[in-house]
C-alpha positions in Angstrom: 23.7 98.0 45.0 24.8 96.3 48.2 22.1 93.7 48.1 21.3 94.2 51.8 17.9 95.7 51.0 17.2 93.2 48.2 14.0 91.1 48.3 12.4 88.9 45.6 10.3 90.6 43.0 6.8 89.4 42.2 6.1 89.6 38.5 4.4 86.5 37.2 5.6 86.9 33.6 9.1 86.7 34.9 8.7 83.5 36.8 9.6 80.0 35.5 10.4 76.6 36.9 13.2 74.2 36.3 13.1 70.5 37.3 16.5 69.2 38.4 16.8 66.1 36.3 20.5 65.6 36.7 22.9 67.2 39.2 25.8 66.0 37.0 25.0 68.2 34.0 27.1 71.4 33.8 24.2 73.3 32.2 20.4 73.7 32.2 18.1 74.7 29.3 15.7 77.5 30.4 12.1 77.8 29.2 11.3 79.5 25.9 9.2 82.1 27.7 12.3 83.3 29.7 14.4 83.2 26.5 11.9 85.7 25.0 12.4 88.0 28.1 16.2 87.9 27.8 16.8 87.6 24.0 17.2 91.3 23.4 19.7 91.9 26.2 21.5 88.6 26.1 23.6 89.1 29.3 26.8 87.2 29.8 25.5 85.8 33.1 23.0 86.2 35.9 23.3 86.2 39.7 21.3 83.5 41.4 20.1 84.2 44.9 17.9 82.5 47.4 16.3 84.0 50.5 18.0 83.1 53.8 21.1 81.5 52.1 24.2 82.4 54.0 26.4 81.8 50.9 25.2 84.9 49.0 24.6 85.0 45.3 26.3 82.9 42.7 27.3 84.2 39.2 26.2 81.7 36.5 27.2 82.2 32.8 24.4 82.3 30.2 24.5 81.1 26.6 22.1 81.9 23.9 22.0 79.4 21.0 21.2 80.2 17.4 18.1 78.0 17.5 16.5 80.1 20.2 17.4 78.5 23.4 18.9 80.0 26.6 21.2 78.0 29.0 22.7 78.5 32.4 26.2 77.0 32.1 29.4 77.8 34.1 28.4 78.1 37.8 25.2 76.0 37.5 26.7 72.9 39.2 28.3 75.1 41.8 24.9 76.6 42.5 23.2 73.2 42.9 26.0 72.0 45.2 26.1 75.1 47.3 22.3 74.9 48.0 22.4 71.1 48.4 19.9 70.6 45.6 19.4 67.0 44.6 17.8 65.4 41.6 14.0 65.4 41.6 13.8 68.9 43.1 12.0 71.8 41.4 13.4 75.3 41.4 11.1 78.3 40.8 13.0 81.3 39.5 11.9 84.9 39.6 13.8 87.4 37.5 14.2 90.8 39.0 14.4 92.6 35.6 18.1 93.4 36.0 20.7 90.7 36.6 19.3 88.5 39.4 17.3 85.3 39.5 15.7 84.6 42.8 15.4 80.8 43.5 12.9 78.9 45.7 13.2 75.1 46.0 10.5 72.5 46.2 10.6 68.7 46.7 8.7 66.2 44.6 5.6 66.6 46.8 5.5 70.4 46.1 6.7 71.3 49.6 9.1 74.3 49.8 12.5 73.2 51.0 15.8 74.9 51.9 
């Protein structure tokens, strides 16, 4: 897939939000509901894309812990930096069912940014 025709999917059960508490962390713990979606396939990583971003997608490594948690790790800080995401922002991710998370960014007032 070239990605040129790609657009965000719209499946509510595959959406989740992440609050950016620290931009210094090298990882983020994803919600249990998304862990349940991904636990069978346990991919080594996922692409993160955002509409209108000139930088293209960023590959972020995933990690599945034995206690039932899923993390985004290597590449997470790069993603935050490349999109200029600061602490206090909220990211709503939508999973495309394959290997891509689409990201939308919101400020503390709930207004979409970026």
